[in-house]
N, C-alpha and C positions, 0 to 999 in steps of 0.2 A: 308543420312537418309531420310526416306520416310515421307512425311507430309500427313495428312489426311484432306480432304476437308470436313469441318463441314457444308457447305451449300449445301448439296446434294439435287437434285431435285427429288421429289417423285410424282407418279401419283396422280391426284386429289382424286381418290377413295382409296388411300392407308390408311390402318388401322394398326397402330403399334400394335404389340403383347403386351399383358399385361405381366408384370414381374411375373414369377412363383417363389413363395417362396419355398425354399427347406424345406420340412417338416422333413428332416432327414431320409426319407424312400429311400430305394434303389429300383430303377425301375427294371422291368423285363429285359430291355435291358442291364442295368448295370450288373445284375446277369449273363446274358448270356455271356457278355464280360469277366467277372471274371472267370466263369467256363471254358470258351474256352481257357483262358490263362494258359499255363502249369506251370507258376511260382506261381499261386495263389492256395493254397490248399483248399480242402473242409472245413477244420477246420477254415481257415481264413475267408472264406465266411460265415460260421456259426457264427463266432464271430461278423461280421459286420451286418449280416441280420437276424440271429436267425433261419435260415432255415437249416434243416439237409440235408445230401447228397441225400436221396431219394426224398425230395421235390425239390431240385435243378434239379435232373434228370427229374422230371415231367415237370418243367418249360422249360428245354431244349427241351424235346420231343414236347411240344406244340408250341415252337417258332422256330423250325428248320424244314427243309425239312427232310423227313425220311432218305434219303441217307446221309445227313450231320450229322444227329443225330447218325446213326450207326457208321460213321467214327469217330466221337468224342468219343463215348462210347468205341470203340475198342482202341483208343489212350489213354484214361485215366484209363481204367480198370487195376487195379493192379499197376499203376504208382506211384512210391514213392513220387514224387513231389506233387501229388494231395492229398496225405494222410500224413499229418505231422507226425503221429505216426510211420510211416514206415521209416522215415528219420533217426531215432536214434537207 
């Protein structure tokens, strides 16, 4: 078992980060990760974030390189796993 040394030495000018309270909001990075994941449908993302598919696409376009965005759009367009209504 690994033990953690609680007496770590930090530089004199080290400033610890302040704890960020989660306000229950999903960040753009989390939205991108969920949209990129093939197992997470747009309906699930909407249930968690309140954002429709068109809004998610805009976020993806703004946070990805153009070639990566095109590759993602090609992959998810018409994919049943990204559209829960098409699964049944």
